C-alpha positions as CSV (number, residue, x, y, z in Angstrom):
1,X,-14.0,1.3,3.1
2,X,-12.9,1.6,6.7
3,X,-10.9,-1.2,8.3
4,X,-10.8,-1.9,12.1
5,X,-8.5,-4.1,14.1
6,X,-10.1,-4.9,17.4
7,X,-7.4,-6.1,19.8
8,X,-6.1,-8.5,17.2
9,X,-3.3,-11.0,17.9
10,X,-1.8,-13.5,15.6
11,X,0.5,-16.5,16.2
12,X,2.2,-19.1,14.1
13,X,2.1,-22.0,16.5
14,X,3.7,-20.8,19.7
15,X,5.3,-17.8,18.0
16,X,3.3,-14.6,18.5
17,X,3.7,-12.3,15.5
18,X,1.1,-9.6,16.2
19,X,0.0,-8.6,19.7
20,X,-3.2,-6.6,20.6
21,X,-3.4,-4.5,17.5
22,X,-6.2,-2.0,18.0
23,X,-6.3,0.5,15.1
24,X,-8.6,2.0,12.5
25,X,-7.5,2.5,8.9
26,X,-9.6,5.3,7.4
27,X,-11.4,4.9,4.1
28,X,-10.4,6.9,1.0
29,X,-6.9,7.6,2.5
30,X,-3.5,6.3,1.9
31,X,-2.0,4.6,5.0
32,X,1.6,3.5,5.3
33,X,2.7,0.7,7.5
34,X,6.4,0.8,8.5
35,X,8.7,-1.2,10.7
36,X,12.0,-3.1,10.4
37,X,12.0,-6.6,9.1
38,X,10.1,-9.0,11.4
39,X,7.9,-6.3,12.9
40,X,4.7,-7.9,11.5
41,X,3.9,-5.7,8.5
42,X,3.2,-8.5,6.0
43,X,1.1,-10.5,8.5
44,X,-1.0,-7.5,9.3
45,X,-1.9,-6.8,5.7
46,X,-2.7,-10.5,5.1
47,X,-5.2,-10.3,7.9
48,X,-7.2,-7.7,5.9
49,X,-8.1,-9.8,2.9
50,X,-8.6,-13.1,4.7
51,X,-5.3,-14.8,3.7
52,X,-4.9,-15.2,7.5
53,X,-7.4,-15.2,10.3
54,X,-6.6,-13.6,13.7
55,X,-5.7,-15.9,16.7
56,X,-7.7,-13.6,18.9
57,X,-9.7,-10.4,18.3
58,X,-11.4,-9.4,15.1
59,X,-10.8,-7.5,11.9
60,X,-13.7,-5.6,10.4
61,X,-13.4,-4.9,6.7
62,X,-16.5,-3.1,5.7
63,X,-19.4,-5.5,6.4
64,X,-17.0,-8.5,6.7
65,X,-15.8,-9.6,10.2
66,X,-12.8,-11.8,10.3
67,X,-12.5,-13.8,13.5
68,X,-10.5,-16.8,14.8
69,X,-11.5,-20.2,13.4
70,X,-14.6,-18.7,11.6
71,X,-15.2,-19.4,8.0
72,X,-15.6,-16.2,5.9
73,X,-18.9,-16.0,4.2
74,X,-18.5,-15.4,0.5
75,X,-14.7,-15.1,0.4
76,X,-14.9,-14.1,-3.3
77,X,-16.9,-11.0,-2.4
78,X,-14.2,-10.1,0.1
79,X,-11.5,-10.5,-2.5
80,X,-13.5,-8.3,-4.9
81,X,-13.5,-5.6,-2.3
82,X,-9.9,-6.0,-1.2
83,X,-7.1,-6.4,-3.8
84,X,-3.6,-7.2,-2.8
85,X,-0.4,-6.7,-4.8
86,X,2.4,-8.8,-3.5
87,X,6.2,-8.2,-3.6
88,X,7.4,-8.9,-7.2
89,X,3.9,-9.7,-8.4
90,X,5.2,-10.0,-12.0
91,X,7.1,-13.2,-11.0
92,X,3.6,-14.8,-10.9
93,X,2.8,-14.0,-14.5
94,X,2.1,-17.1,-16.6
95,X,0.1,-15.8,-19.7
96,X,1.7,-14.8,-23.0
97,X,-0.3,-11.6,-23.5
98,X,-1.2,-8.7,-21.3
99,X,-4.9,-9.1,-22.1
100,X,-4.9,-12.7,-20.9
101,X,-2.9,-11.9,-17.8
102,X,-5.2,-9.1,-16.7
103,X,-8.4,-11.0,-17.5
104,X,-7.4,-14.3,-15.9
105,X,-9.2,-13.5,-12.6
106,X,-12.5,-12.9,-14.3
107,X,-12.6,-16.3,-16.1
108,X,-13.9,-18.1,-13.0
109,X,-16.9,-15.8,-12.8
110,X,-18.1,-16.5,-16.4
111,X,-18.0,-13.0,-17.7
112,X,-19.3,-12.5,-21.2
113,X,-16.5,-11.9,-23.7
114,X,-17.5,-8.3,-24.5
115,X,-17.9,-7.4,-20.9
116,X,-14.5,-9.0,-20.0
117,X,-12.7,-7.2,-22.8
118,X,-14.3,-3.9,-21.7
119,X,-13.1,-4.5,-18.1
120,X,-9.6,-5.3,-19.2
121,X,-9.3,-2.1,-21.2
122,X,-10.7,-0.1,-18.3
123,X,-8.2,-1.6,-15.9
124,X,-5.3,-0.9,-18.3
125,X,-6.4,2.7,-18.7
126,X,-6.5,3.1,-14.9
127,X,-2.8,2.3,-14.7
128,X,-2.0,4.7,-17.5
129,X,-1.4,2.2,-20.3
130,X,-3.3,2.1,-23.6
131,X,-4.7,-0.7,-25.8
132,X,-1.4,-1.1,-27.6
133,X,-0.3,-3.2,-24.7
134,X,-3.1,-5.8,-24.9
135,X,-1.3,-8.3,-27.2
136,X,2.2,-7.6,-25.9
137,X,4.1,-10.3,-24.0
138,X,4.1,-9.2,-20.3
139,X,7.6,-10.8,-19.9
140,X,9.0,-8.3,-22.4
141,X,8.0,-5.2,-20.5
142,X,10.0,-3.0,-18.2
143,X,9.8,-3.7,-14.4
144,X,7.7,-0.6,-14.0
145,X,5.3,-1.7,-16.8
146,X,5.1,-5.2,-15.3
147,X,4.2,-3.7,-11.9
148,X,1.4,-1.8,-13.6
149,X,0.1,-4.9,-15.3
150,X,0.0,-6.6,-11.9
151,X,-2.0,-3.7,-10.5
152,X,-4.4,-3.7,-13.4
153,X,-5.1,-7.4,-12.8
154,X,-6.3,-6.3,-9.3
155,X,-8.2,-3.2,-10.5
156,X,-10.2,-5.3,-13.0
157,X,-12.4,-6.3,-9.9
158,X,-12.7,-2.6,-9.0
159,X,-11.8,-3.2,-5.3
160,X,-12.6,-0.6,-2.6
161,X,-9.3,-1.4,-0.8
162,X,-5.9,-1.9,-2.5
163,X,-3.0,-3.2,-0.5
164,X,0.6,-3.0,-1.7
165,X,3.4,-5.1,0.0
166,X,6.8,-3.4,-0.6
167,X,5.8,-2.1,-4.0
168,X,9.0,-0.2,-4.9
169,X,11.4,-3.2,-4.6
170,X,13.0,-3.7,-8.0
171,X,11.9,-0.4,-9.4
172,X,14.2,2.4,-10.6
173,X,13.8,6.1,-9.7
174,X,11.5,6.9,-12.7
175,X,9.4,3.8,-12.1
176,X,8.9,4.9,-8.5
177,X,7.8,8.3,-9.6
178,X,5.4,6.8,-12.0
179,X,4.0,4.5,-9.3
180,X,3.5,7.4,-6.9
181,X,1.5,9.3,-9.5
182,X,-0.6,6.2,-10.2
183,X,-1.4,5.6,-6.5
184,X,-2.3,9.3,-6.0
185,X,-4.6,9.0,-9.0
186,X,-6.3,5.9,-7.6
187,X,-7.1,7.7,-4.4
188,X,-8.2,11.0,-5.9
189,X,-10.1,10.0,-9.0
190,X,-11.4,6.5,-7.9
191,X,-11.7,7.1,-4.1
192,X,-9.8,4.0,-3.2
193,X,-8.6,3.1,0.3
194,X,-4.9,2.3,-0.1
195,X,-2.6,0.5,2.3
196,X,1.1,0.4,1.7
197,X,3.6,-1.8,3.6
198,X,7.1,-0.6,3.1
199,X,10.5,0.0,4.8
200,X,11.2,3.0,2.5
201,X,10.1,6.0,4.5
202,X,11.2,8.5,1.8
203,X,8.8,6.8,-0.6
204,X,6.0,6.6,2.0
205,X,6.5,10.3,3.0
206,X,5.9,11.4,-0.6
207,X,2.6,9.5,-0.8
208,X,0.7,8.6,2.3
209,X,-1.7,10.5,4.6
210,X,-1.2,8.4,7.7
211,X,1.4,6.1,9.1
212,X,1.4,3.1,11.4
213,X,4.7,2.1,13.0
214,X,5.1,-1.5,14.1
215,X,7.8,-3.0,16.3
216,X,7.9,-6.6,17.5
217,X,4.3,-7.2,16.5
218,X,2.9,-4.1,18.3
219,X,1.7,-0.7,17.1
220,X,4.1,1.6,18.9
221,X,2.6,4.8,17.5
222,X,0.5,6.0,14.6
223,X,-1.2,9.1,13.1
224,X,-0.7,11.9,10.5
225,X,2.5,11.3,8.6
226,X,4.1,14.6,9.6
227,X,3.3,14.0,13.3
228,X,4.8,10.5,13.1
229,X,7.8,11.1,10.8
230,X,9.1,14.2,12.7
231,X,9.8,12.1,15.7
232,X,13.2,11.0,14.6
233,X,14.6,9.8,17.9
234,X,11.5,7.7,18.6
235,X,11.6,6.2,15.1
236,X,15.3,5.4,15.4
237,X,14.5,3.5,18.6
238,X,12.4,1.1,16.6
239,X,14.9,0.7,13.8
240,X,13.1,3.2,11.4
241,X,14.8,6.1,9.7
242,X,12.9,9.4,9.3
243,X,12.4,10.6,5.7
244,X,15.3,12.7,4.5
245,X,13.2,15.8,4.0
246,X,11.8,15.6,7.5
247,X,15.3,15.0,8.9
248,X,16.6,18.1,7.1
249,X,13.8,20.3,8.4
250,X,14.4,19.0,12.0
251,X,18.2,19.7,11.7
252,X,17.5,23.3,10.5
253,X,15.2,23.8,13.4
254,X,17.7,22.3,15.9
255,X,20.9,24.0,14.5
256,X,19.6,27.3,13.2
257,X,16.3,27.7,15.2
258,X,14.6,28.2,11.8
259,X,11.2,26.5,11.5
260,X,10.7,25.9,7.8
261,X,8.0,23.3,8.2
262,X,7.5,19.9,6.6
263,X,7.0,19.3,2.9
264,X,6.4,16.3,0.6
265,X,8.7,17.4,-2.2
266,X,12.2,18.9,-2.1
267,X,11.2,21.7,-4.5
268,X,8.6,22.9,-2.1
269,X,11.1,22.8,0.7
270,X,13.6,24.8,-1.3
271,X,10.9,27.4,-2.1
272,X,10.2,27.7,1.7
273,X,13.9,28.2,2.4
274,X,14.1,30.8,-0.3
275,X,11.1,32.8,1.0
276,X,12.6,32.7,4.5
277,X,16.1,33.9,3.4
278,X,14.5,36.5,1.1
């Protein structure tokens, strides 16, 4: 599902948070949104699923058009299409079993018991967990497992768009790697449009296709991740650090005049260096 921001601005009272945002987020791609604290990242993603409405302009989410002071027709349908996973979503758990936690959202739609159980198992499978988790206490799980349960509670609606707000906060290195594998799977196997707001450019670089850079509520530049992240000086101007792999490649080019290219993984970069030296 493609998402269009048409000259969107948003203000809290007299304080303007976003100004004239005019971008397209392509369908079936992973898009990263980066910017220092206060740049407007969280506000921008909340405009996509109708948690906020623009002060001016419009946001097109598939067939939905979100405009100022206009009631959204069938908000439940929009929330089915656009799932959002907040920072520390596991802090919002309140059921005593994984099954009940994942299935809670379906209760208001009067799903039959067998259909509901089937959807719960499917959602659990999509995040790489098996049926043995169904009766476990979600509060007893690791941080990485809790994050997966939170994602499963969104996937149970089979949304076309999934939004993550700072998803790696509180996760250790192995949990981050597991999360990256999961998100890549959601894109490749299930054709999801995925949007990730994060300050962690190393994490984004390993995962996204495109990047949007925000500064003081404005899109200062955007595009293919390599084209965006290789512009170290420009990123630094807006308080954003380039990913370490990109920074290393830039330094080799600057100091040694060796163009080794840009890679997602350190192992691939080492192979390129080895080939060049050899």
